[in-house]
C-alpha positions in Angstrom: -75.8 47.8 -200.2 -74.5 47.6 -204.1 -76.0 44.4 -206.1 -73.5 41.8 -206.6 -73.2 40.6 -210.0 -75.2 38.0 -209.2 -78.0 40.1 -207.6 -78.0 42.7 -210.8 -81.1 44.3 -211.5 -82.2 43.9 -215.1 -84.1 47.3 -216.4 -83.7 47.2 -220.0 -86.8 44.6 -220.6 -88.8 43.2 -223.3 -91.3 46.3 -224.0 -93.7 43.4 -224.3 -92.7 42.2 -221.1 -95.9 42.1 -218.2 -95.9 44.2 -215.7 -96.2 43.0 -212.0 -97.4 45.3 -209.0 -96.4 44.5 -205.8 -97.3 46.8 -201.8 -99.5 46.3 -199.2 -103.1 46.4 -198.9 -104.1 50.2 -199.4 -100.7 51.1 -201.5 -103.4 51.5 -204.5 -102.3 48.3 -206.5 -106.2 47.7 -208.0 -106.6 51.3 -209.3 -102.5 51.9 -210.5 -103.1 48.6 -212.1 -106.2 49.5 -214.0 -104.2 53.0 -215.0 -101.2 50.5 -216.5 -103.4 48.6 -218.4 -105.6 50.5 -219.7 -102.3 53.3 -220.8 -100.4 50.1 -221.7 -103.2 49.0 -223.6 -103.1 45.5 -222.2 -104.6 42.5 -219.6 -105.3 43.2 -216.6 -105.1 40.4 -213.8 -105.7 40.3 -210.4 -104.9 37.7 -208.1 -108.3 37.9 -206.3 -109.7 37.0 -209.9 -107.4 34.7 -210.7 -108.2 32.5 -207.6 -111.4 32.5 -208.3 -111.0 31.4 -211.8 -108.7 28.8 -210.7 -110.1 27.2 -207.8 -114.0 28.2 -208.5 -114.0 29.9 -204.2 -113.4 33.2 -203.5 -110.1 33.7 -201.1 -112.7 34.5 -198.5 -114.3 31.1 -199.2 -111.3 29.0 -199.4 -110.3 30.1 -196.2 -113.2 29.4 -194.4 -113.6 25.7 -196.0 -110.0 24.6 -195.9 -108.7 26.6 -192.7 -105.4 29.1 -193.3 -102.3 26.7 -193.6 -103.9 25.2 -196.7 -105.2 28.7 -197.8 -101.5 29.9 -197.9 -100.0 26.8 -199.6 -102.6 27.3 -202.4 -102.5 30.8 -202.5 -99.1 30.3 -203.0 -99.0 28.2 -205.9 -101.7 30.0 -207.8 -99.3 33.6 -207.6 -96.6 31.4 -208.7 -98.7 29.9 -211.6 -100.8 33.6 -212.2 -96.8 35.2 -212.9 -95.7 31.9 -214.9 -98.6 31.4 -217.5 -98.7 35.2 -218.3 -95.2 36.9 -218.8 -96.2 39.2 -221.7 -98.7 42.0 -222.5 -100.2 41.5 -219.2 -100.5 44.4 -215.9 -100.5 41.8 -212.6 -101.6 42.7 -209.7 -100.2 40.4 -206.4 -101.7 40.3 -203.3 -100.7 39.7 -199.9 -99.0 36.4 -201.3 -95.8 38.8 -201.9 -94.7 39.6 -198.1 -94.3 35.3 -198.3 -90.6 34.3 -198.7 -91.7 31.4 -201.6 -93.2 34.3 -203.6 -90.7 37.2 -203.2 -88.1 34.5 -204.4 -89.9 33.8 -207.4 -90.2 37.1 -207.9 -86.5 37.8 -207.5 -86.2 35.3 -210.1 -89.2 37.4 -212.6 -87.3 40.8 -212.3 -84.3 39.4 -214.4 -87.2 39.1 -217.2 -90.1 41.4 -215.9 -90.7 45.2 -214.7 -91.9 44.3 -211.5 -92.8 47.5 -209.4 -93.1 48.0 -205.9 -95.6 50.3 -204.6 -95.7 52.8 -201.7 -98.2 54.8 -200.2 -98.7 57.1 -197.1 -98.9 54.8 -194.2 -101.2 57.3 -192.6 -103.1 57.1 -195.1 -103.5 53.6 -195.6 -104.2 53.4 -192.1 -107.1 56.0 -192.1 -108.6 54.2 -195.2 -108.5 51.0 -193.9 -109.3 51.5 -190.5 -106.1 50.2 -188.9 -105.6 49.2 -185.7 -101.6 50.5 -184.8 -100.4 47.2 -183.9 -101.3 45.8 -187.7 -100.1 49.2 -189.2 -96.7 48.1 -187.2 -96.9 44.7 -189.1 -97.2 45.9 -192.2 -94.0 48.4 -191.9 -92.1 45.5 -190.7 -93.1 43.4 -193.8 -93.7 46.3 -196.3 -89.9 46.9 -197.0 -89.0 43.5 -198.4 -90.8 44.1 -201.4 -87.6 46.1 -202.3 -85.6 43.1 -202.2 -87.9 41.5 -204.9 -88.5 44.2 -207.7 -86.6 46.1 -209.8 -88.4 49.2 -209.6 -90.2 51.7 -207.2 -93.4 54.1 -207.1 -94.4 56.4 -204.4 -98.3 56.6 -205.0 -98.7 60.1 -203.5 -102.5 61.6 -202.7 -104.1 63.5 -205.4 -104.8 67.2 -203.8 -108.5 66.3 -204.1 -108.9 63.7 -202.3 -106.3 64.6 -200.0 -108.7 67.0 -198.2 -111.0 64.6 -198.3 -112.4 62.4 -195.1 -111.7 58.6 -195.4 -115.7 58.1 -195.7 -115.9 60.5 -198.7 -113.6 58.7 -201.1 -115.8 56.4 -202.9 -114.3 53.4 -203.6 -116.8 52.9 -206.9 -114.1 53.0 -210.2 -116.8 53.7 -212.1 -118.0 57.0 -210.4 -117.0 60.6 -211.8 -115.7 61.1 -207.9 -113.6 58.2 -208.4 -112.0 59.3 -211.6 -111.8 63.2 -210.5 -109.5 61.3 -207.0 -107.6 59.6 -209.2 -106.6 62.4 -212.1 -103.1 62.9 -210.7 -102.1 59.7 -209.8 -103.5 58.2 -213.4 -101.4 60.8 -215.1 -98.1 60.1 -213.0 -98.1 56.7 -213.4 -98.7 56.4 -216.7 -96.4 58.4 -217.7 -93.7 55.8 -215.2 -95.0 52.8 -217.1 -94.5 54.2 -220.5 -91.0 54.9 -219.2 -90.3 51.7 -217.6 -91.4 49.7 -220.7 -90.4 51.8 -223.2 -93.9 52.2 -224.7 -94.5 55.0 -227.0 -90.7 55.6 -227.3 -90.8 55.2 -231.2 -94.2 55.8 -231.9 -94.6 59.1 -230.4 -98.0 61.6 -230.0 -95.7 64.8 -231.6 -92.7 64.1 -233.6 -91.8 67.5 -234.1 -87.9 69.1 -232.9 -90.3 72.2 -231.9 -92.1 70.3 -229.3 -90.7 70.3 -226.3 -92.0 66.6 -225.0 -90.1 65.1 -228.1 -86.5 66.8 -227.6 -84.5 65.9 -224.8 -83.1 68.6 -223.0 -79.3 67.8 -224.0 -80.8 68.4 -227.3 -82.0 71.8 -226.9 -80.5 74.9 -226.7 -79.6 76.5 -223.4 -81.7 74.0 -221.0 -81.7 74.4 -217.0 -82.3 72.4 -214.3 -83.3 73.6 -211.4 -81.2 72.1 -208.2 -83.3 70.8 -205.2 -81.6 69.1 -202.2 -83.0 66.4 -200.2 -82.5 67.9 -197.3 -84.2 71.1 -198.3 -87.4 69.0 -199.0 -87.6 67.5 -195.7 -87.6 70.5 -193.7 -90.0 72.1 -196.3 -88.2 74.6 -197.6 -89.6 74.0 -201.3 -92.9 75.9 -202.4 -93.8 72.8 -204.8 -96.2 74.7 -206.8 -94.1 77.0 -207.7 -91.5 74.7 -209.5 -94.2 73.9 -212.4 -91.8 76.5 -214.5 -88.1 77.9 -214.4 -86.5 74.8 -215.6 -86.0 72.3 -218.0 -85.7 69.2 -215.7 -85.5 69.5 -211.4 -82.2 68.0 -210.1 -82.9 66.3 -206.6 -79.2 66.0 -205.0 -79.9 63.5 -202.1 -77.1 64.5 -199.4 -79.1 62.4 -196.4 -79.0 58.9 -196.1 -79.9 56.4 -193.6 -82.7 53.3 -193.4 -85.5 55.6 -193.3 -84.1 57.5 -196.6 -85.3 55.3 -199.3 -88.9 55.7 -198.3 -88.4 59.5 -197.9 -86.4 60.0 -201.6 -89.2 57.7 -203.2 -91.1 60.3 -202.2 -89.3 63.4 -203.2 -88.9 62.0 -206.5 -92.9 61.6 -207.1 -93.5 65.1 -205.3 -91.1 66.7 -207.8 -92.4 64.6 -210.8 -95.9 65.7 -210.2 -95.3 69.6 -209.8 -92.9 70.0 -212.5 -93.8 67.4 -214.7 -90.4 67.6 -216.5 -87.4 65.1 -216.2 -85.9 64.1 -213.0 -82.0 63.8 -212.2 -80.8 62.8 -209.4 -77.4 63.1 -208.0 -75.8 62.4 -204.8 -73.6 65.2 -203.0 -71.3 62.5 -200.8 -69.0 65.4 -199.1 -71.7 66.2 -196.7 -71.8 64.4 -193.3 -75.5 63.7 -194.1 -74.1 60.3 -196.1 -71.5 58.0 -194.1 -69.6 59.6 -191.2 -66.2 60.0 -190.2 -66.5 56.1 -189.0 -67.0 54.3 -192.2 -64.5 53.2 -194.1 -63.3 53.9 -197.7 -65.3 50.5 -198.8 -68.2 51.3 -197.0 -68.7 54.7 -198.5 -68.5 53.3 -201.9 -71.0 50.5 -201.1 -73.4 53.2 -199.7 -72.6 55.1 -202.5 -74.0 52.7 -205.0 -76.8 51.6 -202.6 -78.0 55.0 -203.2 -77.2 54.7 -206.9 -79.1 51.3 -207.4 -82.3 53.5 -205.3 -82.4 56.0 -208.0 -82.2 53.6 -210.7 -85.4 52.0 -209.0 -87.2 55.0 -209.5 -86.7 54.8 -213.0 -85.1 58.8 -213.2 -84.7 59.6 -216.7 -81.2 60.8 -215.1 -79.0 59.7 -213.0 -75.2 61.7 -212.3 -72.7 59.3 -210.9 -68.9 60.5 -209.4 -66.5 59.3 -212.4 -64.1 58.7 -209.1 -66.0 55.7 -208.1 -64.8 52.1 -208.3 -65.1 51.5 -211.8 -66.4 47.9 -211.5 -69.5 49.0 -209.8 -70.0 52.2 -212.4 -69.4 49.6 -215.1 -72.9 47.5 -213.3 -74.7 50.9 -212.7 -74.2 51.8 -216.6 -75.1 48.4 -217.4 -78.8 48.1 -215.1 -79.7 51.7 -215.9 -82.7 50.5 -218.0 -83.7 53.8 -219.9 -82.3 56.1 -217.3 -79.5 58.2 -219.2 -76.3 58.2 -217.1 -74.7 61.5 -216.4 -70.7 60.7 -215.9 -69.7 63.8 -213.7 -66.2 65.0 -211.8 -66.2 68.3 -210.1 -62.3 69.7 -209.7 -61.7 71.5 -206.5 -58.6 74.5 -206.8 -56.8 71.7 -204.6 -56.5 69.9 -207.9 -54.6 72.3 -209.8 -56.1 70.6 -213.1 -57.2 73.3 -215.4 -59.5 73.2 -218.3 -56.5 73.3 -220.9 -55.2 70.1 -219.0 -55.5 67.0 -221.3 -56.8 65.3 -218.0 -60.2 66.6 -218.9 -60.0 65.7 -222.6 -59.0 62.1 -221.2 -61.8 62.0 -218.6 -64.3 62.8 -221.2 -63.2 60.3 -223.2 -63.2 57.5 -220.5 -66.7 58.6 -219.2 -67.9 58.4 -223.1 -66.1 54.8 -223.2 -67.8 53.8 -219.7 -71.0 54.0 -221.5 -72.4 57.5 -219.8 -75.4 59.0 -222.3 -73.8 62.8 -221.0 -70.7 64.0 -219.8 -70.8 66.4 -216.6 -67.4 68.4 -215.7 -67.5 71.2 -213.2 -64.7 73.5 -211.5 -64.5 75.7 -208.8 -63.7 79.3 -210.2 -60.4 80.7 -208.9 -60.4 83.5 -211.4 -62.7 85.3 -214.2 -60.3 84.0 -216.8 -61.8 80.8 -216.1 -65.0 81.5 -218.2 -63.3 81.5 -221.4 -61.1 78.2 -220.7 -64.0 76.4 -220.3 -65.9 77.7 -223.3 -62.7 76.5 -224.9 -62.9 73.6 -224.1 -66.4 72.9 -224.9 -65.6 73.7 -228.5 -62.7 71.3 -228.3 -65.4 68.9 -227.5 -68.0 69.5 -230.1 -65.3 69.8 -232.6 -64.3 66.2 -232.0 -65.4 64.2 -235.2 -68.1 61.6 -234.8 -71.2 61.3 -232.8 -70.6 61.7 -229.1 -72.2 62.7 -225.2 -73.2 66.1 -225.0 -71.2 67.9 -222.6 -72.1 70.0 -219.6 -69.2 72.1 -218.7 -68.8 75.4 -216.3 -67.6 77.1 -213.3 -69.2 76.5 -210.2 -68.9 79.4 -207.3 -69.9 83.4 -208.0 -66.8 83.8 -210.5 -68.5 80.8 -212.6 -71.7 82.8 -213.3 -70.7 84.2 -216.7 -69.9 80.2 -217.9 -73.0 79.1 -216.4 -75.2 81.6 -218.8 -73.6 80.1 -221.7 -73.0 76.7 -221.0 -75.9 75.6 -223.2 -77.1 72.1 -221.5 -78.8 71.4 -218.2 -77.2 73.9 -216.6 -77.9 73.9 -212.7 -80.3 76.8 -211.3 -81.8 78.0 -208.1 -85.2 78.5 -208.3 -87.1 81.7 -205.6 -89.2 78.4 -204.4 -86.3 76.8 -202.8 -85.7 78.6 -199.8 -81.8 77.6 -199.0 -80.6 78.9 -195.4 -77.2 77.7 -195.4 -74.4 78.3 -198.5 -72.9 76.2 -200.2 -70.3 77.2 -202.8 -71.4 74.1 -204.9 -74.7 75.3 -205.4 -76.3 77.2 -208.2 -76.8 81.4 -207.7 -78.6 81.9 -210.6 -82.2 81.4 -211.9 -83.1 80.2 -215.3 -84.9 83.7 -215.7 -81.2 85.2 -214.5 -79.5 82.8 -217.3 -82.2 83.9 -219.9 -82.3 88.0 -219.3 -78.3 87.6 -219.7 -79.0 86.1 -222.9 -80.5 88.9 -224.6 -78.4 91.5 -222.9 -75.4 89.6 -224.4 -77.1 89.6 -227.9 -77.1 85.6 -228.3 -81.1 85.9 -228.2 -82.6 88.5 -229.8 -86.2 90.7 -228.6 -88.8 89.2 -231.5 -92.3 89.9 -232.6 -95.5 87.8 -232.2 -99.0 88.2 -233.1 -102.3 86.8 -232.8 -104.2 86.8 -236.5 -107.7 86.2 -238.0 -111.2 88.1 -237.4 -112.6 88.8 -234.0 -109.3 88.3 -231.9 -110.2 91.8 -229.7 -111.0 90.0 -226.5 -108.2 87.3 -227.3 -107.0 86.1 -223.7 -103.5 85.2 -225.9 -101.6 88.6 -225.1 -102.0 88.8 -221.5 -101.1 85.2 -220.8 -98.1 85.6 -223.5 -96.9 88.5 -221.9 -96.7 87.5 -218.4 -95.1 84.3 -219.7 -92.3 86.3 -221.7 -91.7 88.3 -218.6 -91.5 85.6 -216.0 -89.2 83.3 -218.2 -86.7 86.2 -218.9 -87.0 87.2 -222.9 -87.9 90.3 -223.8 -90.7 89.4 -226.7 -93.6 91.1 -227.4 -97.0 89.5 -228.6 -99.4 92.2 -230.1 -102.4 91.9 -232.4 -101.7 94.0 -235.2 -103.7 97.2 -236.3 -105.1 96.1 -239.2 -105.2 92.3 -239.4 -105.5 90.9 -243.2 -103.3 88.2 -245.1 -101.3 91.3 -246.8 -100.5 92.5 -243.3 -99.3 89.3 -242.0 -96.8 88.6 -245.1 -95.3 91.8 -244.3 -94.8 91.3 -240.6 -94.0 87.6 -241.2 -90.8 88.4 -243.4 -89.4 91.1 -240.9 -86.3 89.4 -239.4 -87.6 89.9 -235.9 -90.8 87.9 -236.9 -91.2 84.8 -234.1 -94.3 83.4 -234.9 -98.1 83.8 -235.1 -101.2 82.6 -233.6 -103.6 82.1 -236.2 -107.4 82.0 -235.4 -110.7 82.0 -237.9 -110.9 82.5 -240.7 -107.3 81.9 -241.8 -106.2 78.8 -240.4 -106.9 77.3 -244.1 -105.9 80.3 -245.9 -102.8 80.4 -244.8 -102.3 76.6 -244.6 -101.5 77.0 -248.4 -98.6 79.6 -248.0 -96.2 77.4 -246.1 -93.0 76.1 -246.5 -92.9 73.1 -244.4 -95.4 71.9 -242.1 -95.9 69.2 -239.3 -97.3 65.9 -239.8 -100.4 67.1 -237.5 -101.3 69.8 -239.5 -100.9 68.4 -242.8 -103.7 65.4 -241.2 -105.6 68.1 -239.9 -105.9 70.2 -242.6 -105.5 73.5 -241.1 -102.9 75.5 -238.6 -103.6 77.7 -235.9 -99.6 78.5 -235.5 -96.8 79.8 -237.8 -93.0 80.0 -237.0 -90.3 81.3 -239.2 -87.9 79.2 -241.5 -84.7 81.2 -241.1 -82.0 81.8 -243.2 -78.1 80.6 -243.2 -75.8 84.0 -244.9 -75.2 81.7 -247.7 -79.6 82.2 -248.2 -80.2 78.7 -248.0 -82.6 77.4 -245.3 -81.5 75.7 -241.7 -82.9 72.5 -241.3 -85.8 71.9 -239.3 -83.5 70.3 -236.3 -81.6 73.5 -236.0 -84.8 75.9 -237.1 -86.1 74.5 -233.4 -82.7 75.4 -231.7 -82.7 79.1 -233.0 -86.3 79.8 -231.8 -85.0 83.1 -229.8 -82.6 84.4 -232.4 -84.0 86.6 -235.5 -82.6 86.5 -239.1 -84.0 86.7 -242.7 -87.4 84.5 -243.1 -87.1 82.7 -245.8 -90.9 80.6 -245.1 -93.1 79.7 -242.9 -93.4 76.2 -240.8 -96.9 75.4 -239.7 -98.5 73.9 -237.0 -101.8 73.5 -234.9 -102.1 73.1 -231.2 -105.4 72.9 -230.9 -105.6 69.7 -230.9 -103.2 68.9 -228.4 -105.4 71.0 -226.2 -108.6 69.1 -227.0 -106.4 65.8 -226.0 -105.2 66.9 -223.0 -108.6 67.9 -222.0 -110.3 64.4 -222.7 -107.3 62.4 -221.0 -107.7 64.6 -217.7 -111.3 64.4 -217.4 -112.2 61.0 -219.1 -113.4 58.2 -216.3 -111.6 54.8 -216.0 -114.8 53.3 -217.1 -114.8 55.4 -220.2 -110.9 54.3 -221.0 -110.5 54.3 -224.6 -110.9 51.4 -226.4 -111.3 51.0 -230.2 -114.0 48.6 -230.3 -116.1 50.3 -227.9 -115.4 54.2 -227.5 -117.2 56.5 -229.9 -116.8 59.9 -230.6 -119.3 62.8 -232.1 -117.8 66.2 -233.5 -120.7 69.2 -234.0 -118.8 71.2 -236.7 -117.0 71.0 -240.0 -114.3 73.9 -239.4 -110.6 74.3 -238.0 -111.7 73.4 -234.8 -113.6 70.1 -236.0 -110.9 68.7 -238.0 -108.7 69.1 -235.1 -111.4 67.5 -232.3 -111.6 64.6 -234.7 -107.8 64.0 -235.2 -107.4 64.2 -231.1 -109.9 61.5 -230.6 -107.9 59.3 -233.3 -104.8 60.1 -231.4 -106.6 59.2 -228.3 -107.1 55.5 -229.9 -111.3 56.3 -230.9 -112.0 54.4 -234.7 -115.4 55.3 -234.4 -116.6 59.2 -234.8 -119.4 60.8 -235.8 -119.9 64.6 -237.2 -122.4 66.8 -237.5 -122.6 69.9 -239.4 -125.6 72.0 -240.5 -124.3 72.1 -244.2 -123.9 68.2 -245.5 -121.1 68.8 -247.7 -119.2 70.4 -245.3 -118.9 67.4 -243.0 -119.0 64.7 -246.0 -115.7 66.6 -246.9 -114.0 66.2 -243.6 -115.6 62.8 -243.4 -113.5 61.9 -246.7 -110.5 63.9 -245.3 -110.3 61.5 -242.8 -111.0 58.2 -243.9 -108.4 59.2 -246.7 -106.0 59.9 -243.8 -106.8 56.8 -241.8 -106.2 54.0 -244.5 -102.8 55.3 -245.0 -102.2 55.7 -241.0 -104.5 52.9 -239.1 -105.2 50.4 -241.2 -108.8 51.7 -241.5 -111.3 53.6 -244.4 -114.5 54.3 -242.2 -113.2 56.2 -239.3 -115.4 59.0 -239.6 -118.9 58.6 -240.5 -121.9 62.0 -241.1 -124.8 62.2 -239.2 -127.4 63.7 -241.8 -130.1 65.4 -239.6 -130.8 65.9 -235.5 -133.8 63.9 -236.5 -131.6 60.8 -237.0 -131.9 57.9 -234.8 -128.2 57.4 -233.1 -127.2 54.4 -235.6 -128.1 51.1 -233.7 -124.8 49.1 -234.5 -122.7 51.4 -232.6 -122.2 52.7 -229.3 -123.5 55.8 -228.1 -120.9 58.5 -228.0 -118.6 59.1 -224.6 -116.8 61.5 -226.4 -118.4 65.0 -227.6 -116.5 67.7 -228.7 -118.7 70.7 -229.9 -117.1 73.0 -232.1 -119.7 75.4 -233.4 -118.2 79.0 -233.0 -119.1 81.8 -231.1 -118.4 84.0 -233.9 -120.6 82.8 -236.9 -118.0 81.9 -239.9 -119.9 82.0 -243.1 -123.2 79.2 -242.6 -121.6 77.9 -239.4 -124.8 78.7 -236.9 -123.2 80.8 -233.4 -123.1 78.3 -230.3 -126.3 77.4 -229.5 -126.5 74.1 -230.1 -128.3 71.4 -227.7 -127.6 67.8 -228.3 -130.6 65.5 -229.7 -131.7 63.6 -226.7 -131.1 60.4 -228.3 -127.8 60.8 -229.2 -127.3 61.0 -225.0 -127.7 57.5 -224.5 -124.3 56.2 -223.4 -124.6 54.7 -219.3 -121.4 55.7 -218.3 -121.5 59.0 -219.4 -118.5 60.6 -220.4 -116.8 64.0 -221.6 -118.4 66.9 -223.4 -115.7 70.0 -224.9 -117.5 72.8 -225.7 -115.5 75.2 -226.9 -117.0 78.3 -227.5 -116.8 80.7 -224.2 -118.0 84.1 -225.1 -120.5 83.3 -223.5 -119.1 80.9 -221.4 -122.6 79.2 -220.3 -123.7 78.1 -223.7 -127.4 75.9 -224.1 -125.0 72.7 -224.7 -123.6 73.4 -221.5 -126.8 74.4 -219.4 -128.9 71.4 -221.3 -126.0 68.7 -220.3 -125.8 70.0 -216.6 -130.0 69.6 -216.1 -129.5 66.1 -218.2 -126.7 64.9 -216.0 -129.0 66.1 -213.0 -132.1 64.3 -214.4 -130.1 61.0 -214.9 -127.5 61.2 -212.7 -125.4 59.9 -215.5 -121.4 61.1 -215.1 -120.7 63.3 -217.8 -117.8 65.6 -217.2 -118.5 69.3 -218.9 -115.5 71.3 -220.0 -116.4 75.0 -221.2 -114.2 76.7 -223.8 -111.7 78.6 -221.5 -110.1 75.5 -220.5 -109.0 74.5 -224.3 -108.0 78.0 -224.3 -105.5 77.9 -222.1 -104.1 74.0 -222.9 -104.1 74.9 -226.3 -101.8 78.3 -225.4 -99.7 76.6 -222.9 -98.8 74.2 -225.8 -98.0 77.3 -228.8 -96.4 78.8 -226.4 -93.9 76.4 -225.6 -93.8 75.5 -229.3 -92.4 78.8 -230.6 -90.3 80.2 -227.9 -88.6 76.3 -226.7 -89.3 77.2 -222.9 -91.3 75.2 -220.9 -94.4 77.1 -220.3 -95.3 79.0 -216.7 -98.6 77.0 -216.8 -99.8 77.9 -213.3 -99.3 81.8 -214.5 -100.7 81.6 -217.6 -103.8 79.8 -216.1 -104.4 82.7 -213.7 -103.6 85.9 -216.3 -106.7 84.0 -218.3 -109.1 84.1 -216.1 -108.3 87.4 -214.2 -109.0 89.1 -217.6 -111.8 87.0 -218.8 -115.3 89.0 -219.2 -118.1 87.1 -219.2 -121.9 87.6 -219.2 -121.6 88.1 -215.6 -118.4 90.2 -215.4 -115.0 89.2 -213.9 -114.3 85.4 -212.1 -114.3 86.1 -208.5 -111.4 84.5 -206.3 -113.0 81.1 -204.8 -113.9 80.3 -209.2 -110.7 81.3 -210.3 -108.7 79.0 -207.9 -111.1 76.4 -208.1 -110.6 76.5 -212.1 -106.6 76.8 -211.7 -107.1 73.6 -209.3 -109.1 71.7 -211.9 -106.6 73.2 -214.8 -103.2 72.1 -213.3 -104.4 68.5 -212.0 
């Protein structure tokens, strides 16, 4: 039932408020608590540790000495004290005490000021992991849902693909082991995004901060964005191929069309599955018109209560968007908007033909203004088309909204049904689309009929978007994998662009190509990363900090010859026009940061006080590696280069940058010789990036570098990134495999292909403004790579795809 005003679920909380995790044994509180504490850079407090700290005894020892009644009373007292004494800047794990009424009542009050997250997990998996009898499982199933009554957020902890295939006795409990870190790869990324969202961490100081980066600009502020429409009933019957949903939309809309006592946990799991598969914002909507929600025996008031019970559940899941029917009870609409936290509310109304309301009627504009007054962040008005002329009418209505003076919520307005497809193509914001991965068995006239690819192709065919030419520029690009990756991605997304290697690449040729009105942008590799830097009209703050670029984009002119502002340039990425200058960006650091984050074990979590990085090479890639480490939070980085002066120049550059950005003047230090001992006052590195090129550039050595053994004494291992990939098996990687086998230290080795793929995916999204088909681009790169032993076999390709897409 919907919460009464006295039981509101507060969600817009102080960003520093301590995060509390509750749930039954085996749900993953300890592991995800560690992930959250690392992501939020907070102190981590567990009930077991705090109990021993207060009593001097473990819980088991206390129970054995004083008996169960005294233990339970003391446990409750200590748990309450733990919560009350740590109200800010902590992550707190609650134990079994959260199943008691006194603690649950305490948590209800606590959730007024703090995020309390209820963690769920597949019960069969919990039973297998803990070796529980059926009766114990039954008791847990009865008690676990009580956690919903004392929490304001909910997260379903789904298994990593690697751990789902493992037997229970193969799963190591040791969080320091490399095996454990791999098991947590996907869960770590999922929960990190979740806690960042609910706490608002990093909301005001983004890692990217660019209008061209998809992660920076919400879908409603971009042009021609799409939401893949999926029904909860379709997921229940297995009609959705989740792996394929990773592209083809800028968001996923989960439409809840079934509801009963069991559906809350099912929908929680569905949201987690969609988040992991698509890595895009989730729109949560409700179709109350179908028989799966309520029934003919419910009164209007009961149906309203049921509707807002589902709304409340969507808000608990911290979805990015939640669509609410503007015809519902106004007081409950106000309550939902008030309790939304950081979820954006889409006020929605659908006009049926029986309403006889047309787009020209004033009631459409009044409805929009009412939604704005209610506090909705977006407004979605749909109408069942009865004739093709309705498509022109909705375009006029949209123009009327956009011409209102002042700032107003984005409007989503189009016609539904087969006659409304034209308006769906031209609607600019979060049009609902279908997807080949969804096997729709029954036709619902409200469900979308076109895919994102259909819509984009139609925009090209109608000359709203233009075919553009993209290039890769630099020396030794003949074996580049970018052309096959981009060509496949363009075709997949429905874009009529080309990506080629110029016949005679040179800076002079670039000047000619880059002034063509149909120039879309270019990837830049050595030796021009620094040279082109001087030719840019504008550049991102990341490119400025690195001092090198790997991507240029055209800056186009208005009809009067003046340049569009950057935000508008971003929305015009797929349109031709006069080029006045170039914008420079660097996606190498994004690829490096992604590879490091993905492969760094929990024990080597970034800490400014203990984490040390090492970069080999002082070229453009070495600069990007240093910047990536700094962005991750590493504050002590060493650089070695065969030509000492180049390493010293890079160190000076970043130390100067760091003085104004991170409050430190000595973040990069130079190692002068391979014979030097590691500095005695500094931890050995756990982040190592070898950036010596396969093809020598000026005085850079080829990729035949091996690490001095005295630099490899970190007892917890770490990550080694090798950026050369011709050949793939470099002397450094061979050395590190031997070293890992001899010492047993958990070094994770990442070869050059992973970084090539990651930076290309980031670059594709930067250049086109469309979400990259990660799986497709990865497969194209691997199928077309020819190494010293020829092509990869299918088994090797699948193993690498699973690793890259985790």
